PDB file as gemmi writes it, atoms N, CA and C in Angstrom:
CRYST1    1.000    1.000    1.000  90.00  90.00  90.00 P 1                      
ATOM      1  N   MET A   1     -49.357 -57.568  10.631  1.00  0.00           N  
ATOM      2  CA  MET A   1     -48.407 -58.639  10.599  1.00  0.00           C  
ATOM      3  C   MET A   1     -49.182 -59.945  10.483  1.00  0.00           C  
ATOM      4  N   LEU A   2     -48.767 -60.759   9.529  1.00  0.00           N  
ATOM      5  CA  LEU A   2     -49.354 -62.080   9.315  1.00  0.00           C  
ATOM      6  C   LEU A   2     -48.215 -63.068   9.159  1.00  0.00           C  
ATOM      7  N   ALA A   3     -48.379 -64.270   9.651  1.00  0.00           N  
ATOM      8  CA  ALA A   3     -47.345 -65.298   9.519  1.00  0.00           C  
ATOM      9  C   ALA A   3     -47.908 -66.489   8.760  1.00  0.00           C  
ATOM     10  N   PHE A   4     -47.120 -66.961   7.789  1.00  0.00           N  
ATOM     11  CA  PHE A   4     -47.476 -68.125   6.993  1.00  0.00           C  
ATOM     12  C   PHE A   4     -46.340 -69.135   7.108  1.00  0.00           C  
ATOM     13  N   PRO A   5     -46.418 -70.089   8.038  1.00  0.00           N  
ATOM     14  CA  PRO A   5     -45.351 -71.070   8.206  1.00  0.00           C  
ATOM     15  C   PRO A   5     -45.165 -71.939   6.966  1.00  0.00           C  
ATOM     16  N   SER A   6     -43.967 -72.495   6.855  1.00  0.00           N  
ATOM     17  CA  SER A   6     -43.653 -73.424   5.780  1.00  0.00           C  
ATOM     18  C   SER A   6     -42.764 -74.526   6.337  1.00  0.00           C  
ATOM     19  N   ASN A   7     -42.951 -75.709   5.834  1.00  0.00           N  
ATOM     20  CA  ASN A   7     -42.116 -76.841   6.251  1.00  0.00           C  
ATOM     21  C   ASN A   7     -41.088 -77.167   5.171  1.00  0.00           C  
ATOM     22  N   GLU A   8     -40.866 -76.246   4.246  1.00  0.00           N  
ATOM     23  CA  GLU A   8     -39.963 -76.475   3.118  1.00  0.00           C  
ATOM     24  C   GLU A   8     -38.501 -76.185   3.441  1.00  0.00           C  
ATOM     25  N   PHE A   9     -38.220 -75.681   4.592  1.00  0.00           N  
ATOM     26  CA  PHE A   9     -36.863 -75.258   4.927  1.00  0.00           C  
ATOM     27  C   PHE A   9     -36.339 -76.076   6.097  1.00  0.00           C  
ATOM     28  N   GLY A  10     -35.677 -77.171   5.805  1.00  0.00           N  
ATOM     29  CA  GLY A  10     -35.113 -77.999   6.852  1.00  0.00           C  
ATOM     30  C   GLY A  10     -36.151 -78.691   7.710  1.00  0.00           C  
ATOM     31  N   LYS A  11     -37.386 -78.777   7.197  1.00  0.00           N  
ATOM     32  CA  LYS A  11     -38.468 -79.441   7.936  1.00  0.00           C  
ATOM     33  C   LYS A  11     -38.629 -78.858   9.343  1.00  0.00           C  
ATOM     34  N   GLN A  12     -38.516 -77.516   9.460  1.00  0.00           N  
ATOM     35  CA  GLN A  12     -38.599 -76.840  10.754  1.00  0.00           C  
ATOM     36  C   GLN A  12     -40.018 -76.690  11.294  1.00  0.00           C  
ATOM     37  N   GLU A  13     -41.010 -76.926  10.470  1.00  0.00           N  
ATOM     38  CA  GLU A  13     -42.402 -76.734  10.896  1.00  0.00           C  
ATOM     39  C   GLU A  13     -43.193 -78.033  10.726  1.00  0.00           C  
ATOM     40  N   PRO A  14     -42.799 -79.118  11.405  1.00  0.00           N  
ATOM     41  CA  PRO A  14     -43.483 -80.386  11.197  1.00  0.00           C  
ATOM     42  C   PRO A  14     -44.818 -80.505  11.927  1.00  0.00           C  
ATOM     43  N   GLY A  15     -45.099 -79.626  12.847  1.00  0.00           N  
ATOM     44  CA  GLY A  15     -46.284 -79.762  13.699  1.00  0.00           C  
ATOM     45  C   GLY A  15     -47.585 -79.396  13.034  1.00  0.00           C  
ATOM     46  N   THR A  16     -48.630 -79.542  13.818  1.00  0.00           N  
ATOM     47  CA  THR A  16     -49.961 -79.136  13.384  1.00  0.00           C  
ATOM     48  C   THR A  16     -50.042 -77.604  13.458  1.00  0.00           C  
ATOM     49  N   PRO A  17     -51.040 -77.008  12.841  1.00  0.00           N  
ATOM     50  CA  PRO A  17     -51.186 -75.552  12.959  1.00  0.00           C  
ATOM     51  C   PRO A  17     -51.247 -75.085  14.417  1.00  0.00           C  
ATOM     52  N   ALA A  18     -51.954 -75.821  15.266  1.00  0.00           N  
ATOM     53  CA  ALA A  18     -52.058 -75.437  16.685  1.00  0.00           C  
ATOM     54  C   ALA A  18     -50.697 -75.528  17.376  1.00  0.00           C  
ATOM     55  N   GLU A  19     -49.926 -76.560  17.081  1.00  0.00           N  
ATOM     56  CA  GLU A  19     -48.593 -76.706  17.684  1.00  0.00           C  
ATOM     57  C   GLU A  19     -47.654 -75.596  17.229  1.00  0.00           C  
ATOM     58  N   ILE A  20     -47.702 -75.274  15.955  1.00  0.00           N  
ATOM     59  CA  ILE A  20     -46.857 -74.199  15.426  1.00  0.00           C  
ATOM     60  C   ILE A  20     -47.232 -72.874  16.075  1.00  0.00           C  
ATOM     61  N   ARG A  21     -48.516 -72.594  16.140  1.00  0.00           N  
ATOM     62  CA  ARG A  21     -49.000 -71.343  16.742  1.00  0.00           C  
ATOM     63  C   ARG A  21     -48.535 -71.243  18.197  1.00  0.00           C  
ATOM     64  N   GLU A  22     -48.689 -72.307  18.962  1.00  0.00           N  
ATOM     65  CA  GLU A  22     -48.277 -72.304  20.363  1.00  0.00           C  
ATOM     66  C   GLU A  22     -46.763 -72.085  20.486  1.00  0.00           C  
ATOM     67  N   PHE A  23     -45.986 -72.745  19.621  1.00  0.00           N  
ATOM     68  CA  PHE A  23     -44.532 -72.612  19.664  1.00  0.00           C  
ATOM     69  C   PHE A  23     -44.091 -71.172  19.392  1.00  0.00           C  
ATOM     70  N   VAL A  24     -44.608 -70.552  18.330  1.00  0.00           N  
ATOM     71  CA  VAL A  24     -44.150 -69.198  18.004  1.00  0.00           C  
ATOM     72  C   VAL A  24     -44.673 -68.165  18.996  1.00  0.00           C  
ATOM     73  N   GLN A  25     -45.815 -68.432  19.592  1.00  0.00           N  
ATOM     74  CA  GLN A  25     -46.305 -67.510  20.616  1.00  0.00           C  
ATOM     75  C   GLN A  25     -45.421 -67.578  21.858  1.00  0.00           C  
ATOM     76  N   LYS A  26     -45.068 -68.785  22.279  1.00  0.00           N  
ATOM     77  CA  LYS A  26     -44.223 -68.945  23.471  1.00  0.00           C  
ATOM     78  C   LYS A  26     -42.778 -68.550  23.203  1.00  0.00           C  
ATOM     79  N   THR A  27     -42.232 -68.934  22.058  1.00  0.00           N  
ATOM     80  CA  THR A  27     -40.814 -68.720  21.762  1.00  0.00           C  
ATOM     81  C   THR A  27     -40.510 -67.295  21.329  1.00  0.00           C  
ATOM     82  N   TYR A  28     -41.388 -66.727  20.494  1.00  0.00           N  
ATOM     83  CA  TYR A  28     -41.117 -65.415  19.908  1.00  0.00           C  
ATOM     84  C   TYR A  28     -42.090 -64.329  20.371  1.00  0.00           C  
ATOM     85  N   GLY A  29     -43.063 -64.678  21.185  1.00  0.00           N  
ATOM     86  CA  GLY A  29     -44.024 -63.696  21.651  1.00  0.00           C  
ATOM     87  C   GLY A  29     -44.955 -63.213  20.556  1.00  0.00           C  
ATOM     88  N   ALA A  30     -45.170 -64.030  19.543  1.00  0.00           N  
ATOM     89  CA  ALA A  30     -46.029 -63.642  18.425  1.00  0.00           C  
ATOM     90  C   ALA A  30     -47.454 -63.392  18.920  1.00  0.00           C  
ATOM     91  N   ASN A  31     -47.983 -62.236  18.569  1.00  0.00           N  
ATOM     92  CA  ASN A  31     -49.353 -61.892  18.952  1.00  0.00           C  
ATOM     93  C   ASN A  31     -50.141 -61.444  17.723  1.00  0.00           C  
ATOM     94  N   PHE A  32     -49.867 -62.083  16.608  1.00  0.00           N  
ATOM     95  CA  PHE A  32     -50.518 -61.767  15.340  1.00  0.00           C  
ATOM     96  C   PHE A  32     -51.004 -63.077  14.720  1.00  0.00           C  
ATOM     97  N   PRO A  33     -51.844 -63.001  13.679  1.00  0.00           N  
ATOM     98  CA  PRO A  33     -52.379 -64.222  13.082  1.00  0.00           C  
ATOM     99  C   PRO A  33     -51.281 -65.119  12.503  1.00  0.00           C  
ATOM    100  N   ILE A  34     -51.361 -66.392  12.833  1.00  0.00           N  
ATOM    101  CA  ILE A  34     -50.439 -67.397  12.312  1.00  0.00           C  
ATOM    102  C   ILE A  34     -51.296 -68.423  11.580  1.00  0.00           C  
ATOM    103  N   PHE A  35     -51.099 -68.497  10.286  1.00  0.00           N  
ATOM    104  CA  PHE A  35     -51.930 -69.334   9.440  1.00  0.00           C  
ATOM    105  C   PHE A  35     -51.368 -70.748   9.332  1.00  0.00           C  
ATOM    106  N   GLU A  36     -52.043 -71.600   8.572  1.00  0.00           N  
ATOM    107  CA  GLU A  36     -51.548 -72.953   8.341  1.00  0.00           C  
ATOM    108  C   GLU A  36     -50.347 -72.917   7.408  1.00  0.00           C  
ATOM    109  N   LYS A  37     -49.596 -74.013   7.397  1.00  0.00           N  
ATOM    110  CA  LYS A  37     -48.416 -74.123   6.538  1.00  0.00           C  
ATOM    111  C   LYS A  37     -48.810 -73.962   5.074  1.00  0.00           C  
ATOM    112  N   LEU A  38     -47.944 -73.269   4.331  1.00  0.00           N  
ATOM    113  CA  LEU A  38     -48.170 -73.037   2.908  1.00  0.00           C  
ATOM    114  C   LEU A  38     -46.930 -73.414   2.116  1.00  0.00           C  
ATOM    115  N   ALA A  39     -47.128 -73.744   0.849  1.00  0.00           N  
ATOM    116  CA  ALA A  39     -46.015 -73.962  -0.069  1.00  0.00           C  
ATOM    117  C   ALA A  39     -45.541 -72.603  -0.572  1.00  0.00           C  
ATOM    118  N   THR A  40     -44.266 -72.317  -0.412  1.00  0.00           N  
ATOM    119  CA  THR A  40     -43.738 -71.000  -0.746  1.00  0.00           C  
ATOM    120  C   THR A  40     -43.026 -70.950  -2.092  1.00  0.00           C  
ATOM    121  N   ARG A  41     -42.557 -72.055  -2.563  1.00  0.00           N  
ATOM    122  CA  ARG A  41     -41.696 -72.071  -3.753  1.00  0.00           C  
ATOM    123  C   ARG A  41     -42.513 -72.080  -5.032  1.00  0.00           C  
ATOM    124  N   ARG A  42     -41.950 -71.403  -6.056  1.00  0.00           N  
ATOM    125  CA  ARG A  42     -42.620 -71.312  -7.352  1.00  0.00           C  
ATOM    126  C   ARG A  42     -42.825 -72.699  -7.948  1.00  0.00           C  
ATOM    127  N   GLY A  43     -43.847 -72.791  -8.742  1.00  0.00           N  
ATOM    128  CA  GLY A  43     -44.137 -74.049  -9.410  1.00  0.00           C  
ATOM    129  C   GLY A  43     -45.430 -74.642  -8.917  1.00  0.00           C  
ATOM    130  N   LYS A  44     -45.649 -75.877  -9.302  1.00  0.00           N  
ATOM    131  CA  LYS A  44     -46.884 -76.572  -8.943  1.00  0.00           C  
ATOM    132  C   LYS A  44     -47.012 -76.640  -7.428  1.00  0.00           C  
ATOM    133  N   GLY A  45     -48.131 -76.217  -6.930  1.00  0.00           N  
ATOM    134  CA  GLY A  45     -48.387 -76.287  -5.505  1.00  0.00           C  
ATOM    135  C   GLY A  45     -48.098 -75.007  -4.735  1.00  0.00           C  
ATOM    136  N   GLN A  46     -47.435 -74.027  -5.363  1.00  0.00           N  
ATOM    137  CA  GLN A  46     -47.164 -72.779  -4.645  1.00  0.00           C  
ATOM    138  C   GLN A  46     -48.488 -72.121  -4.282  1.00  0.00           C  
ATOM    139  N   HIS A  47     -48.606 -71.741  -3.031  1.00  0.00           N  
ATOM    140  CA  HIS A  47     -49.838 -71.102  -2.572  1.00  0.00           C  
ATOM    141  C   HIS A  47     -49.992 -69.732  -3.236  1.00  0.00           C  
ATOM    142  N   PRO A  48     -51.224 -69.325  -3.556  1.00  0.00           N  
ATOM    143  CA  PRO A  48     -51.448 -68.023  -4.193  1.00  0.00           C  
ATOM    144  C   PRO A  48     -50.880 -66.841  -3.399  1.00  0.00           C  
ATOM    145  N   VAL A  49     -50.852 -66.931  -2.079  1.00  0.00           N  
ATOM    146  CA  VAL A  49     -50.259 -65.844  -1.286  1.00  0.00           C  
ATOM    147  C   VAL A  49     -48.801 -65.647  -1.693  1.00  0.00           C  
ATOM    148  N   TYR A  50     -48.065 -66.744  -1.825  1.00  0.00           N  
ATOM    149  CA  TYR A  50     -46.658 -66.623  -2.184  1.00  0.00           C  
ATOM    150  C   TYR A  50     -46.469 -66.315  -3.665  1.00  0.00           C  
ATOM    151  N   ALA A  51     -47.389 -66.744  -4.509  1.00  0.00           N  
ATOM    152  CA  ALA A  51     -47.324 -66.342  -5.915  1.00  0.00           C  
ATOM    153  C   ALA A  51     -47.436 -64.820  -6.005  1.00  0.00           C  
ATOM    154  N   PHE A  52     -48.328 -64.249  -5.210  1.00  0.00           N  
ATOM    155  CA  PHE A  52     -48.496 -62.794  -5.157  1.00  0.00           C  
ATOM    156  C   PHE A  52     -47.247 -62.114  -4.596  1.00  0.00           C  
ATOM    157  N   LEU A  53     -46.764 -62.598  -3.458  1.00  0.00           N  
ATOM    158  CA  LEU A  53     -45.617 -61.961  -2.807  1.00  0.00           C  
ATOM    159  C   LEU A  53     -44.346 -62.031  -3.648  1.00  0.00           C  
ATOM    160  N   THR A  54     -44.185 -63.103  -4.408  1.00  0.00           N  
ATOM    161  CA  THR A  54     -42.935 -63.303  -5.146  1.00  0.00           C  
ATOM    162  C   THR A  54     -43.021 -62.936  -6.621  1.00  0.00           C  
ATOM    163  N   ALA A  55     -44.131 -62.373  -7.049  1.00  0.00           N  
ATOM    164  CA  ALA A  55     -44.263 -61.998  -8.463  1.00  0.00           C  
ATOM    165  C   ALA A  55     -43.152 -61.030  -8.881  1.00  0.00           C  
ATOM    166  N   ALA A  56     -42.771 -60.120  -8.000  1.00  0.00           N  
ATOM    167  CA  ALA A  56     -41.726 -59.138  -8.317  1.00  0.00           C  
ATOM    168  C   ALA A  56     -40.565 -59.196  -7.325  1.00  0.00           C  
ATOM    169  N   HIS A  57     -40.557 -60.211  -6.476  1.00  0.00           N  
ATOM    170  CA  HIS A  57     -39.508 -60.342  -5.451  1.00  0.00           C  
ATOM    171  C   HIS A  57     -39.051 -61.793  -5.386  1.00  0.00           C  
ATOM    172  N   ASP A  58     -37.847 -61.999  -4.871  1.00  0.00           N  
ATOM    173  CA  ASP A  58     -37.337 -63.359  -4.717  1.00  0.00           C  
ATOM    174  C   ASP A  58     -38.216 -64.146  -3.760  1.00  0.00           C  
ATOM    175  N   GLU A  59     -38.322 -65.434  -4.028  1.00  0.00           N  
ATOM    176  CA  GLU A  59     -39.082 -66.290  -3.115  1.00  0.00           C  
ATOM    177  C   GLU A  59     -38.273 -66.501  -1.844  1.00  0.00           C  
ATOM    178  N   PRO A  60     -38.928 -66.917  -0.773  1.00  0.00           N  
ATOM    179  CA  PRO A  60     -38.210 -67.162   0.472  1.00  0.00           C  
ATOM    180  C   PRO A  60     -37.132 -68.234   0.281  1.00  0.00           C  
ATOM    181  N   ASN A  61     -36.009 -68.025   0.918  1.00  0.00           N  
ATOM    182  CA  ASN A  61     -34.955 -69.028   0.891  1.00  0.00           C  
ATOM    183  C   ASN A  61     -34.779 -69.679   2.260  1.00  0.00           C  
ATOM    184  N   TRP A  62     -35.579 -69.248   3.222  1.00  0.00           N  
ATOM    185  CA  TRP A  62     -35.583 -69.821   4.564  1.00  0.00           C  
ATOM    186  C   TRP A  62     -36.782 -69.249   5.313  1.00  0.00           C  
ATOM    187  N   ASN A  63     -37.157 -69.899   6.408  1.00  0.00           N  
ATOM    188  CA  ASN A  63     -38.233 -69.368   7.247  1.00  0.00           C  
ATOM    189  C   ASN A  63     -37.870 -67.965   7.730  1.00  0.00           C  
ATOM    190  N   PHE A  64     -38.852 -67.211   8.090  1.00  0.00           N  
ATOM    191  CA  PHE A  64     -38.730 -65.853   8.621  1.00  0.00           C  
ATOM    192  C   PHE A  64     -38.398 -64.809   7.560  1.00  0.00           C  
ATOM    193  N   THR A  65     -38.577 -65.133   6.282  1.00  0.00           N  
ATOM    194  CA  THR A  65     -38.504 -64.111   5.246  1.00  0.00           C  
ATOM    195  C   THR A  65     -39.695 -63.194   5.465  1.00  0.00           C  
ATOM    196  N   LYS A  66     -39.482 -61.890   5.270  1.00  0.00           N  
ATOM    197  CA  LYS A  66     -40.536 -60.911   5.527  1.00  0.00           C  
ATOM    198  C   LYS A  66     -40.832 -60.110   4.264  1.00  0.00           C  
ATOM    199  N   PHE A  67     -42.104 -59.823   4.051  1.00  0.00           N  
ATOM    200  CA  PHE A  67     -42.542 -58.975   2.948  1.00  0.00           C  
ATOM    201  C   PHE A  67     -43.350 -57.829   3.536  1.00  0.00           C  
ATOM    202  N   VAL A  68     -43.097 -56.624   3.046  1.00  0.00           N  
ATOM    203  CA  VAL A  68     -43.894 -55.470   3.451  1.00  0.00           C  
ATOM    204  C   VAL A  68     -44.850 -55.177   2.300  1.00  0.00           C  
ATOM    205  N   VAL A  69     -46.136 -55.156   2.644  1.00  0.00           N  
ATOM    206  CA  VAL A  69     -47.189 -54.904   1.654  1.00  0.00           C  
ATOM    207  C   VAL A  69     -47.837 -53.574   1.991  1.00  0.00           C  
ATOM    208  N   GLY A  70     -47.967 -52.724   0.980  1.00  0.00           N  
ATOM    209  CA  GLY A  70     -48.535 -51.398   1.178  1.00  0.00           C  
ATOM    210  C   GLY A  70     -50.043 -51.418   1.324  1.00  0.00           C  
ATOM    211  N   ARG A  71     -50.565 -50.291   1.721  1.00  0.00           N  
ATOM    212  CA  ARG A  71     -52.024 -50.149   1.875  1.00  0.00           C  
ATOM    213  C   ARG A  71     -52.768 -50.436   0.577  1.00  0.00           C  
ATOM    214  N   ASP A  72     -52.098 -50.162  -0.546  1.00  0.00           N  
ATOM    215  CA  ASP A  72     -52.721 -50.383  -1.850  1.00  0.00           C  
ATOM    216  C   ASP A  72     -52.591 -51.827  -2.315  1.00  0.00           C  
ATOM    217  N   GLY A  73     -51.958 -52.675  -1.503  1.00  0.00           N  
ATOM    218  CA  GLY A  73     -51.816 -54.084  -1.845  1.00  0.00           C  
ATOM    219  C   GLY A  73     -50.554 -54.419  -2.604  1.00  0.00           C  
ATOM    220  N   SER A  74     -49.736 -53.427  -2.908  1.00  0.00           N  
ATOM    221  CA  SER A  74     -48.496 -53.713  -3.628  1.00  0.00           C  
ATOM    222  C   SER A  74     -47.424 -54.221  -2.664  1.00  0.00           C  
ATOM    223  N   VAL A  75     -46.614 -55.150  -3.148  1.00  0.00           N  
ATOM    224  CA  VAL A  75     -45.516 -55.680  -2.341  1.00  0.00           C  
ATOM    225  C   VAL A  75     -44.357 -54.701  -2.468  1.00  0.00           C  
ATOM    226  N   LEU A  76     -44.032 -54.046  -1.370  1.00  0.00           N  
ATOM    227  CA  LEU A  76     -43.048 -52.971  -1.393  1.00  0.00           C  
ATOM    228  C   LEU A  76     -41.608 -53.462  -1.266  1.00  0.00           C  
ATOM    229  N   ARG A  77     -41.403 -54.478  -0.431  1.00  0.00           N  
ATOM    230  CA  ARG A  77     -40.028 -54.910  -0.199  1.00  0.00           C  
ATOM    231  C   ARG A  77     -40.009 -56.284   0.454  1.00  0.00           C  
ATOM    232  N   ARG A  78     -38.939 -56.994   0.186  1.00  0.00           N  
ATOM    233  CA  ARG A  78     -38.679 -58.299   0.794  1.00  0.00           C  
ATOM    234  C   ARG A  78     -37.467 -58.155   1.704  1.00  0.00           C  
ATOM    235  N   PHE A  79     -37.553 -58.759   2.882  1.00  0.00           N  
ATOM    236  CA  PHE A  79     -36.429 -58.753   3.818  1.00  0.00           C  
ATOM    237  C   PHE A  79     -35.998 -60.192   4.073  1.00  0.00           C  
ATOM    238  N   ALA A  80     -34.706 -60.408   4.123  1.00  0.00           N  
ATOM    239  CA  ALA A  80     -34.135 -61.733   4.340  1.00  0.00           C  
ATOM    240  C   ALA A  80     -34.455 -62.244   5.740  1.00  0.00           C  
ATOM    241  N   PRO A  81     -34.364 -63.559   5.936  1.00  0.00           N  
ATOM    242  CA  PRO A  81     -34.667 -64.149   7.241  1.00  0.00           C  
ATOM    243  C   PRO A  81     -33.826 -63.603   8.392  1.00  0.00           C  
ATOM    244  N   ASN A  82     -32.609 -63.180   8.116  1.00  0.00           N  
ATOM    245  CA  ASN A  82     -31.752 -62.692   9.208  1.00  0.00           C  
ATOM    246  C   ASN A  82     -32.093 -61.271   9.659  1.00  0.00           C  
ATOM    247  N   VAL A  83     -33.014 -60.616   8.988  1.00  0.00           N  
ATOM    248  CA  VAL A  83     -33.481 -59.292   9.417  1.00  0.00           C  
ATOM    249  C   VAL A  83     -34.540 -59.518  10.489  1.00  0.00           C  
ATOM    250  N   THR A  84     -34.272 -59.052  11.684  1.00  0.00           N  
ATOM    251  CA  THR A  84     -35.191 -59.275  12.800  1.00  0.00           C  
ATOM    252  C   THR A  84     -36.345 -58.271  12.759  1.00  0.00           C  
ATOM    253  N   PRO A  85     -37.438 -58.579  13.448  1.00  0.00           N  
ATOM    254  CA  PRO A  85     -38.550 -57.623  13.501  1.00  0.00           C  
ATOM    255  C   PRO A  85     -38.156 -56.277  14.108  1.00  0.00           C  
ATOM    256  N   GLU A  86     -37.104 -56.266  14.909  1.00  0.00           N  
ATOM    257  CA  GLU A  86     -36.661 -55.019  15.539  1.00  0.00           C  
ATOM    258  C   GLU A  86     -35.701 -54.211  14.659  1.00  0.00           C  
ATOM    259  N   ASP A  87     -35.278 -54.760  13.531  1.00  0.00           N  
ATOM    260  CA  ASP A  87     -34.310 -54.106  12.657  1.00  0.00           C  
ATOM    261  C   ASP A  87     -34.823 -52.735  12.202  1.00  0.00           C  
ATOM    262  N   ALA A  88     -33.970 -51.731  12.291  1.00  0.00           N  
ATOM    263  CA  ALA A  88     -34.366 -50.359  11.936  1.00  0.00           C  
ATOM    264  C   ALA A  88     -34.801 -50.242  10.484  1.00  0.00           C  
ATOM    265  N   ARG A  89     -34.190 -51.001   9.585  1.00  0.00           N  
ATOM    266  CA  ARG A  89     -34.567 -50.932   8.168  1.00  0.00           C  
ATOM    267  C   ARG A  89     -35.990 -51.446   7.952  1.00  0.00           C  
ATOM    268  N   LEU A  90     -36.313 -52.541   8.603  1.00  0.00           N  
ATOM    269  CA  LEU A  90     -37.665 -53.092   8.482  1.00  0.00           C  
ATOM    270  C   LEU A  90     -38.681 -52.144   9.108  1.00  0.00           C  
ATOM    271  N   ARG A  91     -38.369 -51.648  10.295  1.00  0.00           N  
ATOM    272  CA  ARG A  91     -39.275 -50.705  10.975  1.00  0.00           C  
ATOM    273  C   ARG A  91     -39.504 -49.457  10.135  1.00  0.00           C  
ATOM    274  N   ALA A  92     -38.439 -48.942   9.512  1.00  0.00           N  
ATOM    275  CA  ALA A  92     -38.558 -47.740   8.682  1.00  0.00           C  
ATOM    276  C   ALA A  92     -39.441 -48.009   7.468  1.00  0.00           C  
ATOM    277  N   GLU A  93     -39.302 -49.183   6.873  1.00  0.00           N  
ATOM    278  CA  GLU A  93     -40.121 -49.540   5.711  1.00  0.00           C  
ATOM    279  C   GLU A  93     -41.599 -49.655   6.104  1.00  0.00           C  
ATOM    280  N   ILE A  94     -41.858 -50.246   7.251  1.00  0.00           N  
ATOM    281  CA  ILE A  94     -43.244 -50.363   7.736  1.00  0.00           C  
ATOM    282  C   ILE A  94     -43.819 -48.985   8.036  1.00  0.00           C  
ATOM    283  N   ASP A  95     -43.039 -48.151   8.722  1.00  0.00           N  
ATOM    284  CA  ASP A  95     -43.510 -46.791   9.039  1.00  0.00           C  
ATOM    285  C   ASP A  95     -43.810 -46.003   7.771  1.00  0.00           C  
ATOM    286  N   ALA A  96     -42.931 -46.117   6.769  1.00  0.00           N  
ATOM    287  CA  ALA A  96     -43.139 -45.409   5.509  1.00  0.00           C  
ATOM    288  C   ALA A  96     -44.397 -45.919   4.803  1.00  0.00           C  
ATOM    289  N   ALA A  97     -44.616 -47.228   4.834  1.00  0.00           N  
ATOM    290  CA  ALA A  97     -45.811 -47.797   4.214  1.00  0.00           C  
ATOM    291  C   ALA A  97     -47.073 -47.317   4.906  1.00  0.00           C  
ATOM    292  N   LEU A  98     -47.042 -47.265   6.222  1.00  0.00           N  
ATOM    293  CA  LEU A  98     -48.207 -46.800   6.974  1.00  0.00           C  
ATOM    294  C   LEU A  98     -48.482 -45.313   6.753  1.00  0.00           C  
ATOM    295  N   ALA A  99     -47.432 -44.541   6.476  1.00  0.00           N  
ATOM    296  CA  ALA A  99     -47.582 -43.100   6.285  1.00  0.00           C  
ATOM    297  C   ALA A  99     -48.150 -42.760   4.900  1.00  0.00           C  
ATOM    298  N   ARG A 100     -48.031 -43.686   3.945  1.00  0.00           N  
ATOM    299  CA  ARG A 100     -48.551 -43.434   2.602  1.00  0.00           C  
ATOM    300  C   ARG A 100     -50.069 -43.408   2.633  1.00  0.00           C  
ATOM    301  N   LYS A 101     -50.624 -42.496   1.862  1.00  0.00           N  
ATOM    302  CA  LYS A 101     -52.077 -42.431   1.765  1.00  0.00           C  
ATOM    303  C   LYS A 101     -52.582 -43.564   0.883  1.00  0.00           C  
ATOM    304  N   PRO A 102     -53.717 -44.146   1.264  1.00  0.00           N  
ATOM    305  CA  PRO A 102     -54.256 -45.261   0.467  1.00  0.00           C  
ATOM    306  C   PRO A 102     -54.679 -44.825  -0.933  1.00  0.00           C  
TER     307      PRO A 102                                                      
END                                                                             
């Protein structure tokens, strides 16, 4: 699990990387890497991570969009922001990805 914050959605991530990291750790119990803010939308300035993630999938339309990436590096599926980390569909997709041989 990796998190890439963005301030493109309602200016929800105005803080510094340290402030954002502290907020998501305290608020959501995040215990995974949280990177600096990135540009998610296509076009000039889009970060290469999001260019990769959205090459075959819709770009994020709000914070907390999730992408499942397989062991082989392929982007397997995109989940909307309203899909929680506990959602059975997301968990099943992650389990299936982990079960695939590299």
